[in-house]
VMD Tcl script that builds the backbone (N, CA, C; Angstrom):
set m [mol new atoms 216]
animate dup $m
set s [atomselect $m all]
$s set {name element resname resid chain x y z} {
  {N N UNK 1 A 24.862 232.770 67.995}
  {CA C UNK 1 A 23.912 231.847 68.590}
  {C C UNK 1 A 22.689 232.641 69.043}
  {N N UNK 2 A 21.537 232.105 68.809}
  {CA C UNK 2 A 20.294 232.780 69.164}
  {C C UNK 2 A 19.463 231.865 70.044}
  {N N UNK 3 A 18.986 232.395 71.154}
  {CA C UNK 3 A 18.160 231.642 72.087}
  {C C UNK 3 A 16.807 232.306 72.178}
  {N N UNK 4 A 15.748 231.520 72.061}
  {CA C UNK 4 A 14.395 232.065 72.177}
  {C C UNK 4 A 13.588 231.127 73.054}
  {N N UNK 5 A 13.006 231.683 74.122}
  {CA C UNK 5 A 12.195 230.898 75.039}
  {C C UNK 5 A 10.882 231.616 75.278}
  {N N UNK 6 A 9.831 230.852 75.472}
  {CA C UNK 6 A 8.540 231.426 75.838}
  {C C UNK 6 A 8.198 230.976 77.245}
  {N N UNK 7 A 7.794 231.922 78.073}
  {CA C UNK 7 A 7.380 231.623 79.435}
  {C C UNK 7 A 6.091 232.389 79.680}
  {N N UNK 8 A 4.973 231.685 79.762}
  {CA C UNK 8 A 3.675 232.325 79.988}
  {C C UNK 8 A 3.427 233.452 78.997}
  {N N UNK 9 A 3.613 233.185 77.738}
  {CA C UNK 9 A 3.443 234.136 76.645}
  {C C UNK 9 A 4.575 235.147 76.525}
  {N N UNK 10 A 5.398 235.289 77.547}
  {CA C UNK 10 A 6.497 236.244 77.479}
  {C C UNK 10 A 7.629 235.630 76.666}
  {N N UNK 11 A 8.160 236.419 75.747}
  {CA C UNK 11 A 9.254 235.972 74.894}
  {C C UNK 11 A 10.563 236.525 75.439}
  {N N UNK 12 A 11.554 235.659 75.525}
  {CA C UNK 12 A 12.917 236.077 75.831}
  {C C UNK 12 A 13.740 235.654 74.624}
  {N N UNK 13 A 14.183 236.630 73.858}
  {CA C UNK 13 A 14.884 236.358 72.600}
  {C C UNK 13 A 16.253 237.028 72.657}
  {N N UNK 14 A 17.291 236.202 72.805}
  {CA C UNK 14 A 18.647 236.735 72.878}
  {C C UNK 14 A 19.407 236.355 71.622}
  {N N UNK 15 A 19.879 237.361 70.916}
  {CA C UNK 15 A 20.680 237.172 69.715}
  {C C UNK 15 A 22.124 237.518 70.088}
  {N N UNK 16 A 22.879 236.502 70.468}
  {CA C UNK 16 A 24.246 236.733 70.949}
  {C C UNK 16 A 25.155 237.251 69.847}
  {N N UNK 17 A 24.943 236.800 68.632}
  {CA C UNK 17 A 25.794 237.241 67.520}
  {C C UNK 17 A 25.700 238.751 67.329}
  {N N UNK 18 A 24.484 239.291 67.395}
  {CA C UNK 18 A 24.280 240.727 67.192}
  {C C UNK 18 A 24.173 241.502 68.501}
  {N N UNK 19 A 24.301 240.788 69.637}
  {CA C UNK 19 A 24.317 241.402 70.965}
  {C C UNK 19 A 23.026 242.167 71.267}
  {N N UNK 20 A 21.893 241.484 71.037}
  {CA C UNK 20 A 20.570 242.088 71.224}
  {C C UNK 20 A 19.721 241.174 72.107}
  {N N UNK 21 A 18.941 241.780 73.000}
  {CA C UNK 21 A 18.024 241.035 73.854}
  {C C UNK 21 A 16.638 241.656 73.750}
  {N N UNK 22 A 15.614 240.813 73.508}
  {CA C UNK 22 A 14.217 241.269 73.539}
  {C C UNK 22 A 13.507 240.486 74.630}
  {N N UNK 23 A 12.780 241.197 75.483}
  {CA C UNK 23 A 11.939 240.570 76.497}
  {C C UNK 23 A 10.574 241.221 76.408}
  {N N UNK 24 A 9.536 240.409 76.253}
  {CA C UNK 24 A 8.192 240.977 76.214}
  {C C UNK 24 A 7.197 240.034 75.578}
  {N N UNK 25 A 6.038 240.575 75.330}
  {CA C UNK 25 A 4.978 239.828 74.668}
  {C C UNK 25 A 5.160 239.937 73.161}
  {N N UNK 26 A 4.537 239.046 72.394}
  {CA C UNK 26 A 4.639 239.155 70.941}
  {C C UNK 26 A 4.120 240.520 70.466}
  {N N UNK 27 A 4.804 241.076 69.487}
  {CA C UNK 27 A 4.357 242.352 68.931}
  {C C UNK 27 A 3.169 242.121 68.005}
  {N N UNK 28 A 2.480 243.194 67.665}
  {CA C UNK 28 A 1.304 243.115 66.803}
  {C C UNK 28 A 1.278 244.359 65.913}
  {N N UNK 29 A 0.317 244.479 65.006}
  {CA C UNK 29 A 0.289 245.646 64.111}
  {C C UNK 29 A 0.143 246.990 64.833}
  {N N UNK 30 A -0.283 246.968 66.087}
  {CA C UNK 30 A -0.463 248.208 66.847}
  {C C UNK 30 A 0.788 248.597 67.638}
  {N N UNK 31 A 1.841 247.809 67.526}
  {CA C UNK 31 A 3.060 248.045 68.289}
  {C C UNK 31 A 3.971 249.039 67.581}
  {N N UNK 32 A 4.475 249.992 68.352}
  {CA C UNK 32 A 5.471 250.931 67.838}
  {C C UNK 32 A 6.692 250.876 68.749}
  {N N UNK 33 A 7.849 251.138 68.170}
  {CA C UNK 33 A 9.075 251.190 68.951}
  {C C UNK 33 A 9.362 252.618 69.370}
  {N N UNK 34 A 9.712 252.793 70.625}
  {CA C UNK 34 A 10.040 254.112 71.162}
  {C C UNK 34 A 11.475 254.061 71.669}
  {N N UNK 35 A 12.339 254.906 71.104}
  {CA C UNK 35 A 13.729 254.956 71.552}
  {C C UNK 35 A 13.784 255.572 72.943}
  {N N UNK 36 A 14.069 254.748 73.918}
  {CA C UNK 36 A 14.165 255.200 75.305}
  {C C UNK 36 A 15.547 255.791 75.566}
  {N N UNK 37 A 16.553 255.167 74.968}
  {CA C UNK 37 A 17.931 255.663 75.017}
  {C C UNK 37 A 18.636 255.119 73.782}
  {N N UNK 38 A 19.936 255.370 73.682}
  {CA C UNK 38 A 20.677 254.874 72.520}
  {C C UNK 38 A 20.626 253.357 72.404}
  {N N UNK 39 A 20.533 252.669 73.532}
  {CA C UNK 39 A 20.612 251.209 73.536}
  {C C UNK 39 A 19.336 250.508 73.977}
  {N N UNK 40 A 18.275 251.256 74.245}
  {CA C UNK 40 A 17.037 250.647 74.740}
  {C C UNK 40 A 15.841 251.133 73.928}
  {N N UNK 41 A 15.051 250.172 73.459}
  {CA C UNK 41 A 13.827 250.470 72.709}
  {C C UNK 41 A 12.655 249.862 73.467}
  {N N UNK 42 A 11.664 250.677 73.757}
  {CA C UNK 42 A 10.432 250.184 74.373}
  {C C UNK 42 A 9.434 249.883 73.273}
  {N N UNK 43 A 8.711 248.786 73.401}
  {CA C UNK 43 A 7.686 248.411 72.426}
  {C C UNK 43 A 6.332 248.706 73.058}
  {N N UNK 44 A 5.604 249.629 72.449}
  {CA C UNK 44 A 4.353 250.142 73.010}
  {C C UNK 44 A 3.180 249.719 72.138}
  {N N UNK 45 A 2.179 249.121 72.763}
  {CA C UNK 45 A 0.956 248.707 72.073}
  {C C UNK 45 A -0.034 249.875 72.146}
  {N N UNK 46 A -0.272 250.528 71.006}
  {CA C UNK 46 A -1.154 251.702 70.969}
  {C C UNK 46 A -2.603 251.342 71.267}
  {N N UNK 47 A -3.005 250.138 70.935}
  {CA C UNK 47 A -4.387 249.727 71.188}
  {C C UNK 47 A -4.631 249.507 72.681}
  {N N UNK 48 A -3.720 248.802 73.325}
  {CA C UNK 48 A -3.880 248.503 74.759}
  {C C UNK 48 A -3.299 249.593 75.659}
  {N N UNK 49 A -2.566 250.513 75.051}
  {CA C UNK 49 A -1.965 251.641 75.773}
  {C C UNK 49 A -1.051 251.182 76.906}
  {N N UNK 50 A -0.109 250.302 76.518}
  {CA C UNK 50 A 0.868 249.838 77.505}
  {C C UNK 50 A 2.134 249.346 76.814}
  {N N UNK 51 A 3.207 249.350 77.558}
  {CA C UNK 51 A 4.473 248.807 77.071}
  {C C UNK 51 A 4.360 247.291 77.100}
  {N N UNK 52 A 4.723 246.653 75.979}
  {CA C UNK 52 A 4.631 245.193 75.923}
  {C C UNK 52 A 5.993 244.519 75.803}
  {N N UNK 53 A 7.050 245.323 75.653}
  {CA C UNK 53 A 8.360 244.707 75.549}
  {C C UNK 53 A 9.480 245.727 75.573}
  {N N UNK 54 A 10.683 245.189 75.659}
  {CA C UNK 54 A 11.882 246.024 75.670}
  {C C UNK 54 A 12.968 245.317 74.877}
  {N N UNK 55 A 13.681 246.082 74.065}
  {CA C UNK 55 A 14.844 245.572 73.353}
  {C C UNK 55 A 16.067 246.289 73.889}
  {N N UNK 56 A 17.093 245.511 74.219}
  {CA C UNK 56 A 18.358 246.074 74.684}
  {C C UNK 56 A 19.404 245.785 73.621}
  {N N UNK 57 A 19.967 246.842 73.060}
  {CA C UNK 57 A 21.052 246.721 72.092}
  {C C UNK 57 A 22.377 246.783 72.847}
  {N N UNK 58 A 23.408 246.174 72.315}
  {CA C UNK 58 A 24.739 246.181 72.938}
  {C C UNK 58 A 24.664 245.665 74.376}
  {N N UNK 59 A 24.045 244.517 74.536}
  {CA C UNK 59 A 23.809 243.940 75.862}
  {C C UNK 59 A 25.102 243.710 76.644}
  {N N UNK 60 A 26.121 243.178 75.996}
  {CA C UNK 60 A 27.381 242.901 76.700}
  {C C UNK 60 A 28.026 244.186 77.196}
  {N N UNK 61 A 27.947 245.257 76.410}
  {CA C UNK 61 A 28.486 246.553 76.834}
  {C C UNK 61 A 27.755 247.037 78.087}
  {N N UNK 62 A 26.439 246.887 78.090}
  {CA C UNK 62 A 25.641 247.293 79.247}
  {C C UNK 62 A 26.011 246.466 80.481}
  {N N UNK 63 A 26.180 245.159 80.301}
  {CA C UNK 63 A 26.576 244.299 81.425}
  {C C UNK 63 A 27.923 244.739 81.999}
  {N N UNK 64 A 28.881 245.045 81.110}
  {CA C UNK 64 A 30.202 245.500 81.561}
  {C C UNK 64 A 30.096 246.796 82.359}
  {N N UNK 65 A 29.286 247.736 81.871}
  {CA C UNK 65 A 29.107 249.009 82.573}
  {C C UNK 65 A 28.473 248.795 83.947}
  {N N UNK 66 A 27.502 247.894 84.026}
  {CA C UNK 66 A 26.855 247.610 85.310}
  {C C UNK 66 A 27.827 246.952 86.286}
  {N N UNK 67 A 28.683 246.065 85.771}
  {CA C UNK 67 A 29.696 245.431 86.624}
  {C C UNK 67 A 30.649 246.486 87.193}
  {N N UNK 68 A 31.079 247.419 86.334}
  {CA C UNK 68 A 31.992 248.479 86.779}
  {C C UNK 68 A 31.328 249.343 87.842}
  {N N UNK 69 A 30.065 249.670 87.649}
  {CA C UNK 69 A 29.329 250.481 88.627}
  {C C UNK 69 A 29.196 249.745 89.959}
  {N N UNK 70 A 29.016 248.436 89.893}
  {CA C UNK 70 A 28.867 247.637 91.106}
  {C C UNK 70 A 30.148 247.549 91.926}
  {N N UNK 71 A 31.293 247.747 91.282}
  {CA C UNK 71 A 32.580 247.661 91.975}
  {C C UNK 71 A 32.972 248.972 92.639}
  {N N UNK 72 A 32.252 250.042 92.372}
  {CA C UNK 72 A 32.589 251.354 92.966}
  {C C UNK 72 A 32.196 251.410 94.416}
}
mol reanalyze $m
mol bondsrecalc $m
mol representation Tube
mol addrep $m
C-alpha cells in the first residue's frame, strides 16, 4: 500500500510494501541524493544549496529500534 499526501508543497510519500518513507519538497534536475547512513538519504538541491527532502529506508526496522531505545 502506498500513501502520498501533499501539505503546503511538502510531500509525504510512504511506500509500505517496500518499507520506504520520503518527506520533502518535489525533487528537480538539480537534486542529488546523499547517503547520510545505510538507511537515510538526504536530497540536496545544488541550485538552492539546501536539503529539500529525506528518504528513510527500512522504516519499520528503524521504528522498532527507536521503541527498544525508548524502553531502556
